VEXKELUM-288998 format. One record per residue: x negated, y negated, z of N, C-alpha, C in turn. Coordinates in steps of 0.001 Angstrom, whole numbers, plus 500000, padded with zeros to 6 digits. Atoms other than C-alpha are relative to their C-alpha. Last residue first. Layout:
    n_X    n_Y    n_Z   ca_X   ca_Y   ca_Z    c_X    c_Y    c_Z
      X      Y      Z      X      Y      Z      X      Y      Z
...
This chain:
    n_X    n_Y    n_Z   ca_X   ca_Y   ca_Z    c_X    c_Y    c_Z
 499393 501204 499870 499844 507526 510583 500089 500108 500820
 501224 499639 498736 497946 511552 509771 500641 498121 500092
 500178 499591 498862 501675 512291 508597 498362 500295 500756
 499002 500490 498514 502593 509874 506804 499634 499992 500723
 500158 501117 499521 500031 510809 504037 500111 499307 501343
 501069 500009 499109 501000 513828 504213 499375 499342 500250
 499239 499373 498490 504935 513349 503585 498144 500646 500431
 500015 501349 499284 502989 510712 500855 500612 500971 501047
 501312 499795 498701 500756 513354 498932 501065 499234 500952
 499920 498096 499660 503194 513901 496030 499221 500108 501368
 498738 499218 500405 503975 510451 495321 499923 500987 501036
 499398 499975 498367 500760 508887 496871 501639 500329 499665
 500247 499386 498851 499169 510628 494024 500495 499771 501116
 499503 498816 499975 501291 510033 491165 499423 500685 501508
 498773 500044 499338 501142 506305 492047 499939 501395 499642
 500096 500592 498187 496849 506444 492138 501730 500518 499901
 500562 498519 499683 497210 508304 488406 500092 499904 501492
 498283 498507 499956 499322 505988 487200 499605 500434 500148
 498648 499966 499099 497512 502901 488507 500735 501270 499677
 499019 499102 500554 494226 503565 486596 501206 500062 501173
 500005 499328 498656 492200 500461 487755 501185 501337 498978
 500371 499250 500600 491645 497994 484775 500154 501596 500863
 499416 499897 500649 493404 495107 486279 499846 500893 498969
 500855 500550 500780 491682 495640 489350 501101 500039 498716
 500368 499068 501102 493816 497212 492145 499567 498476 498800
 500807 501415 500931 494971 495932 495454 498604 501020 498757
 501516 499136 500508 496150 499004 497667 500295 499046 498992
 500284 500809 501053 498662 498503 500717 499041 500053 499102
 501502 499799 500635 500043 501405 502898 500222 498767 498554
 500247 499734 501631 502954 500963 504967 498194 499946 499328
 501788 500422 501441 503186 502072 508318 500580 499376 498619
 501474 501147 498945 505997 501765 511667 499042 499873 498717
 499066 500827 499241 509355 503770 509853 499243 498824 500181
 498981 499501 499140 506977 505964 507933 500614 498385 500132
 500108 498730 499173 504934 505482 504876 500651 500216 500627
 499482 500220 498737 506365 502477 502430 499568 501999 500408
 499263 498213 499899 504016 502140 499539 500367 499964 501644
 499172 499319 498533 503387 498817 498285 500256 500944 500445
 499214 499035 499629 500976 498766 495310 500084 500007 501583
 500152 499511 498419 499254 495691 494298 501260 500882 500176
 499567 499584 498977 497578 494883 491333 500467 500452 500857
 499937 498852 500340 495445 492430 489093 500988 500752 500988
 501790 499259 498817 493605 489615 488623 500566 500938 500349
 500733 499827 501377 497247 488341 485675 498450 500550 501330
 500309 500985 499332 499401 490082 489220 498740 499681 498263
 500426 499921 501100 501545 493224 488491 500232 498176 500015
 499875 501886 500247 503511 494007 491668 498924 499872 499091
 501482 500051 500907 504036 497852 492105 500254 498391 499612
 500041 501486 501228 506110 498786 494296 499247 499912 499315
 500791 500727 500465 507016 502107 496878 500515 499115 499117
 501320 499399 499946 509354 503279 499101 499250 499711 499271
 500896 499748 500501 511969 500852 499635 499006 500892 500413
 501164 501237 499880 515422 500520 500971 498807 500897 499425
 500555 499817 498782 518578 502318 499237 498487 499306 500320
 501026 499019 500236 519379 502327 495696 499412 500103 500902
 499690 498586 499776 522791 500925 495671 498595 500896 499541
 499932 499465 500934 521535 497655 494129 500955 501245 500061
 499496 499780 501255 522195 496022 496695 500292 500293 499034
 499066 500203 499746 520667 497685 499172 501419 499330 499013
 499305 498412 499813 518059 498054 496942 500792 500318 500740
 499719 499171 501204 517298 494495 497217 501262 501642 499492
 499159 500913 500300 517701 493913 500474 500774 500587 498938
 498747 499110 498951 515378 496155 501077 500975 499984 499840
 499384 498640 500896 513344 495063 498288 500760 500673 500518
 499117 500611 501092 513603 491394 500178 499688 501174 498909
 498876 500565 499542 511895 492747 503666 501082 499730 498323
 498865 499488 498916 509583 494985 502445 501174 499842 499459
 499559 498984 500916 508310 491903 500836 500638 501205 499618
 499941 501777 501017 507988 489347 503175 500787 501132 499336
 498804 499975 499522 506594 492367 505269 500907 499518 499320
 499656 498795 500373 503732 492645 502952 501285 499937 500908
 499119 500489 500992 502247 488796 503529 501406 501467 499455
 499204 501016 499137 500651 489632 507102 501048 499712 498552
 498692 499439 499019 499043 492352 505162 500706 498949 501044
 498813 499156 501295 497332 489970 502635 501158 500518 500812
 499334 500957 500645 495747 487483 505181 500905 501234 498914
 499095 500353 499372 494316 490528 507534 501244 498847 499266
 499031 498869 499832 492770 492415 505113 501264 498874 500806
 500078 499823 498428 490882 489109 504101 501140 501267 500194
 498387 499930 500452 489357 489095 500302 500070 500665 501661
 499551 501114 499989 485798 488220 499620 502014 500046 500297
 499991 501098 499319 484021 490856 500951 500548 498780 499816
 501052 500122 500317 486102 494608 499204 499432 498125 501021
 499520 500975 500956 488459 495838 501091 498945 499061 499795
 501434 500292 500514 488234 498436 503613 500993 499453 498828
 499882 500795 501706 491496 498415 505654 498962 500251 500153
 501900 499735 500805 492215 499931 508912 500601 499475 498941
 500636 498080 499193 495772 499468 511649 499087 499926 499238
 501083 499451 500698 496362 495530 510486 500028 501387 501476
 501072 500445 498946 499351 493306 511801 499014 501545 499270
 500717 500968 501095 502471 492588 509144 498253 500434 500498
 500167 501331 499527 505296 493946 511414 498885 498963 499514
 498294 500452 500402 505908 497114 509446 500144 498078 500755
 498673 499905 500303 502580 498312 509749 501117 498995 500232
 499244 500671 499343 499485 497998 508338 501142 500387 500408
 499241 499547 498351 497011 500183 506967 500524 499453 500800
 499501 500503 499175 494979 498562 503368 501233 500939 501000
 498896 499025 499428 492954 499915 500699 500288 499035 501338
 499806 499820 498698 491233 497071 499023 501068 501196 500701
 501161 501595 499591 489058 495757 495651 500826 500278 501627
 499141 500253 498784 490369 499470 493931 499206 499411 501056
 499148 501488 500208 488728 499364 490078 501175 499996 501617
 500142 500243 500554 487342 503439 490696 501684 498991 500189
 499543 499375 501706 488553 505368 493805 499180 498223 498794
 501121 499648 501450 486138 504294 496475 500692 500767 498987
 500405 500942 499996 489279 502677 498452 498468 500181 499032
 499850 500771 501083 490834 505507 498323 499633 498327 499854
 499488 498960 501276 489170 507724 499912 500494 499227 499020
 501593 499829 501130 487682 505359 502419 500369 500725 498689
 500248 501302 500897 491444 504372 503821 498480 500129 499213
 498551 499693 501423 492584 508080 503800 499707 498862 499500
 500134 499307 501152 489679 508467 505942 500967 500099 498544
 501006 500446 500645 490245 506093 508354 499348 500569 498604
 499681 501293 500899 493897 507090 508584 498574 498798 500038
 499117 500392 499221 492676 510580 509327 499784 499181 499687
 500819 501566 500084 491250 513937 508176 500910 498697 501043
 498868 500623 500686 491741 516906 510057 499342 499035 499876
């Protein structure tokens, strides 16, 4: 059976992926693979604030808690996918990465991915 480490490695090997990080809802790193110049600990520490704000927005808008967020920045994208009540997947992508295909696969396989955590 695949492990979290296998999941992280498989995502990181995709074209255009700079980092694949699994973290706790508290921002503490569970597992990650990233390009050498990127600190997984540093980026993971910022994710809980994003989730908190998105959950509050979802409640105010009647949409419920965050499932997936895509953040677009000039130098790339970030996908934040809540897997379970305790675990989150963060994927950092280059601007040229095929984000649509990755989002489709994450959505389709969310339950399976969550079972690895």
